[in-house]
C-alpha positions in Angstrom: 65.8 27.2 149.4 62.8 28.6 151.2 62.5 31.7 148.9 62.9 29.5 145.9 60.1 27.3 147.1 57.9 30.3 147.5 58.7 31.5 144.0 58.2 28.1 142.4 54.8 27.7 144.0 53.7 31.3 143.3 53.0 32.2 146.9 52.1 35.8 147.4 53.3 35.9 151.0 57.0 35.9 150.0 57.5 39.3 151.7 56.4 37.7 154.9 58.9 34.9 154.4 61.7 37.5 153.7 60.9 39.3 157.0 61.0 36.0 158.8 64.4 35.1 157.3 65.7 38.5 158.4 64.7 37.9 162.0 66.0 34.4 162.0 69.3 35.6 160.6 69.6 38.0 163.6 69.0 35.1 165.9 71.2 32.4 164.3 73.7 34.6 162.4 75.9 32.4 160.2 75.2 29.1 162.1 75.3 25.9 160.1 72.0 24.0 160.0 73.4 21.2 162.2 74.3 23.8 164.9 70.7 24.9 165.3 69.6 22.8 168.2 66.3 22.6 170.2 68.0 24.6 173.0 69.0 27.4 170.6 65.5 27.5 169.2 64.1 27.9 172.7 66.6 30.7 173.4 65.5 32.4 170.2 61.8 32.3 171.2 62.6 33.7 174.6 64.7 36.5 173.2 62.0 37.5 170.6 59.2 37.4 173.2 61.2 39.5 175.6 61.7 42.0 172.8 57.9 42.4 172.8 57.4 40.5 169.5 53.8 39.1 169.2 53.5 35.4 169.6 51.8 35.1 166.3 54.8 36.8 164.6 57.3 34.5 166.3 55.2 31.5 165.3 55.4 32.6 161.6 59.2 32.8 162.0 59.3 29.3 163.5 57.1 28.0 160.7 59.6 29.4 158.2 62.5 27.7 160.0 60.6 24.5 160.1 60.0 24.7 156.4 63.7 25.3 155.8 64.6 22.1 157.5 61.9 20.2 155.6 63.3 21.4 152.3 66.8 20.6 153.3 65.9 17.0 154.3 63.9 16.6 151.1 67.0 17.6 149.1 69.1 15.2 151.2 71.3 18.0 152.5 70.3 17.0 156.1 69.0 13.8 157.7 65.9 13.6 159.7 67.9 13.1 162.9 69.6 16.5 162.3 66.3 18.3 162.5 65.8 20.1 165.8 62.6 20.2 167.7 60.7 23.3 166.8 57.7 24.0 169.0 54.4 25.5 168.0 53.4 28.4 170.1 49.9 28.6 171.5 48.3 31.7 170.0 45.4 33.4 171.9 44.1 35.8 169.2 40.4 35.4 169.4 38.8 38.2 167.4 36.8 40.7 169.5 35.7 43.6 167.4 32.4 43.8 165.6 29.9 46.4 164.4 26.5 47.0 165.9 24.3 48.6 163.3 24.1 52.1 165.0 27.9 52.2 165.1 28.1 51.3 161.4 25.7 54.0 160.4 27.5 56.6 162.6 30.8 55.8 160.8 29.1 55.6 157.4 27.7 59.1 157.8 31.2 60.6 158.1 32.9 58.8 155.3 33.5 60.4 151.9 30.9 59.7 149.2 33.3 57.4 147.2 34.0 55.3 150.4 30.4 54.8 151.5 29.6 52.0 149.0 32.9 50.3 150.0 31.8 50.2 153.7 28.3 49.1 152.8 29.5 46.3 150.6 31.9 45.1 153.4 29.2 45.3 156.0 27.0 42.9 154.1 29.6 40.5 152.6 32.5 40.4 155.2 35.0 40.2 152.3 38.6 41.3 153.0 39.5 44.9 152.2 41.9 43.8 149.4 39.3 41.7 147.8 36.7 44.5 147.8 39.0 47.2 146.5 40.3 45.0 143.7 36.8 44.0 142.5 36.1 44.8 138.8 32.9 45.1 136.9 33.8 41.9 134.9 33.3 40.0 138.1 29.8 41.4 138.7 27.1 39.4 136.8 23.9 41.4 137.1 22.0 39.0 134.8 22.4 36.1 137.3 22.9 38.3 140.4 26.3 36.9 141.3 29.6 38.5 142.3 32.7 36.4 141.6 36.2 36.5 143.0 39.0 35.1 140.9 41.2 32.5 142.6 44.3 34.6 142.3 42.7 37.6 144.0 41.9 35.9 147.4 44.1 35.2 150.3 43.8 31.5 150.2 43.8 31.2 146.4 40.2 29.9 146.3 37.6 31.4 144.0 34.4 32.5 145.5 30.8 33.4 144.4 28.3 35.5 146.2 24.6 35.6 145.0 24.1 39.2 145.9 20.6 39.4 144.2 19.2 37.4 147.2 20.1 40.2 149.6 18.2 43.4 148.5 20.5 45.7 150.5 23.6 44.4 148.7 21.9 44.4 145.3 21.0 48.1 145.9 24.6 49.0 146.7 25.9 47.4 143.5 23.1 48.8 141.3 23.6 52.3 142.6 27.4 52.1 142.2 27.0 50.9 138.6 24.7 53.8 137.8 27.3 56.3 139.2 30.1 54.6 137.3 28.2 54.7 134.0 27.4 58.4 134.4 31.1 59.1 135.1 32.2 57.1 132.1 29.9 59.1 129.8 31.0 62.4 131.2 34.7 61.6 131.2 34.9 59.4 128.1 36.9 56.7 129.9 36.2 53.1 130.8 36.3 52.5 134.6 37.0 48.8 135.4 36.9 49.2 139.1 33.6 48.6 141.0 34.7 51.0 143.8 36.8 54.0 142.7 37.4 57.7 143.3 36.5 59.6 140.2 37.5 56.6 138.1 40.8 55.9 139.9 41.3 52.7 141.9 41.1 53.1 145.7 44.2 51.5 147.1 43.9 52.5 150.8 41.5 54.5 153.0 43.1 54.1 156.4 43.4 57.9 157.1 39.8 58.6 156.0 38.6 55.7 158.1 40.3 56.9 161.3 38.8 60.4 160.7 35.3 59.0 160.2 35.6 56.9 163.4 36.8 60.0 165.4 33.8 62.0 164.2 31.5 59.1 165.1 33.0 58.9 168.6 34.6 55.6 167.9 38.3 56.6 168.4 40.7 57.3 171.2 43.9 59.3 171.4 46.8 57.5 172.9 50.3 58.6 173.8 53.1 56.6 172.1 56.6 57.9 172.9 55.4 61.4 173.6 53.4 61.5 170.4 49.6 61.7 170.3 48.1 59.2 168.0 44.4 58.7 167.2 43.4 55.1 167.1 40.1 53.9 165.8 38.1 51.6 168.0 36.6 49.8 164.9 38.5 48.7 161.8 37.3 47.6 158.4 38.3 44.0 159.3 35.6 44.2 162.0 33.0 43.9 159.2 34.3 40.4 158.7 33.6 39.4 162.3 30.2 41.1 162.1 29.1 39.1 159.1 30.3 35.8 160.7 28.2 36.6 163.8 25.2 37.4 161.5 25.5 34.0 159.8 25.8 32.3 163.2 22.6 34.1 164.5 20.8 33.2 161.3 21.7 29.5 161.8 23.6 29.3 158.5 25.6 26.1 158.3 29.3 26.8 158.9 30.4 25.0 155.7 28.2 27.3 153.7 29.1 30.5 155.7 32.8 29.7 155.2 32.3 29.6 151.4 30.6 33.0 151.5 33.3 34.7 153.6 36.3 32.8 152.2 37.5 31.1 155.4 39.4 28.0 154.6 39.5 26.3 158.0 36.8 26.1 160.7 39.4 26.9 163.4 39.9 30.4 162.0 36.2 30.8 161.3 35.4 30.0 165.0 37.7 32.8 166.1 35.4 35.2 164.3 32.2 33.7 165.6 32.3 35.7 168.8 29.4 36.4 171.2 28.6 39.9 172.3 27.1 41.0 175.6 23.9 41.7 173.7 23.8 38.1 172.6 24.2 36.9 176.2 21.4 39.2 177.4 19.1 38.0 174.6 19.8 34.4 175.5 19.0 34.9 179.2 15.9 36.9 178.3 14.6 33.9 176.4 15.3 31.6 179.4 13.5 34.1 181.7 10.5 34.2 179.3 10.3 30.5 179.3 10.6 30.3 183.1 7.8 32.9 183.5 5.5 31.0 181.1 6.0 27.9 183.1 5.2 29.6 186.4 2.1 31.3 184.9 0.7 28.0 183.5 -2.0 26.7 186.0 -1.5 23.3 187.4 -4.4 20.8 187.3 -4.6 18.8 190.5 -6.8 15.6 190.7 -7.5 13.9 194.0 -6.8 10.2 194.4 -10.5 9.5 194.7 -11.2 11.5 191.5 -8.5 9.6 189.7 -10.1 6.3 190.8 -13.5 7.4 189.7 -12.3 8.4 186.2 -10.0 5.5 185.7 -11.4 2.5 183.8 -10.1 -0.8 182.9 -9.2 -1.2 179.2 -10.3 -4.6 177.8 -7.6 -6.7 176.4 -7.5 -6.7 172.6 -6.9 -9.7 170.4 -3.7 -9.9 168.4 -3.2 -12.1 165.4 0.1 -13.9 165.1 1.0 -16.3 162.4 -2.6 -17.2 161.7 -3.4 -17.6 165.4 -5.6 -15.4 167.5 -4.4 -14.7 171.1 -5.4 -12.3 173.8 -3.1 -9.3 174.5 -2.4 -10.6 178.0 -1.1 -13.9 176.6 1.1 -12.1 174.1 
């Protein structure tokens, strides 16, 4: 019933649902729905966490189980009383990675030429990797200076517009990429629909090239996993997303507007990206220190009591007109 529900509604995360069903099947085997109690759900959670499954992964599995019961009750195959309590796990996954500009340029220097415009576009837009790599020229409107994402190409199925002409750096990236593409189309005699490509072919993934560039830029570490040395990048393309959110926060852009630009559907998710760096904290305290020093340096003007008496004067009462009557201020 769950998979049918995904197919009917055209949800693209059906693979995630299938993975959740597989895990749930390992935990509940061939149990009937009425045999899945709150105690058994708690035992399932405990077993999965002890197996080092991430809480966020377990939460997705619980959400799938919860949806199964909802569909069964809706179809009148179960009653509401037969639904077990399925808890919601508390997830602590605040985003922490972001790019400082020197780090970005260091990685950019070591990327292949066809990947550099991809990284530059992501650095300025914060769009998801899949959204950027799937971008086609029909979605770029140079006349009005707008880049558009179709609803069926985004994670949350919401279309999006980005007025890139307002940001010179972003306009330069797209203009330069268009010139390169047109030159290749003329020389090869083929039409290239993709904005970002490798000799006309769509770029599907650049994970290996990214890790290599990070290593060359000094932003990677080598870890030992099961006796095997693995190079792990300290920055990921998804960090561009957090970087742009932080940039919008610093610029004072309203969150409702920023979320439209980045494609965040809920503010709770957006807030996880709006992180504060140590540099932000230092900058904030530096402003406080500057204000404090300015207050200390400002000379204080001290007036003696006798001086105050000398300069003080009695202000005569003024007349006020009320309803055609004239009265002194004191009487009012």
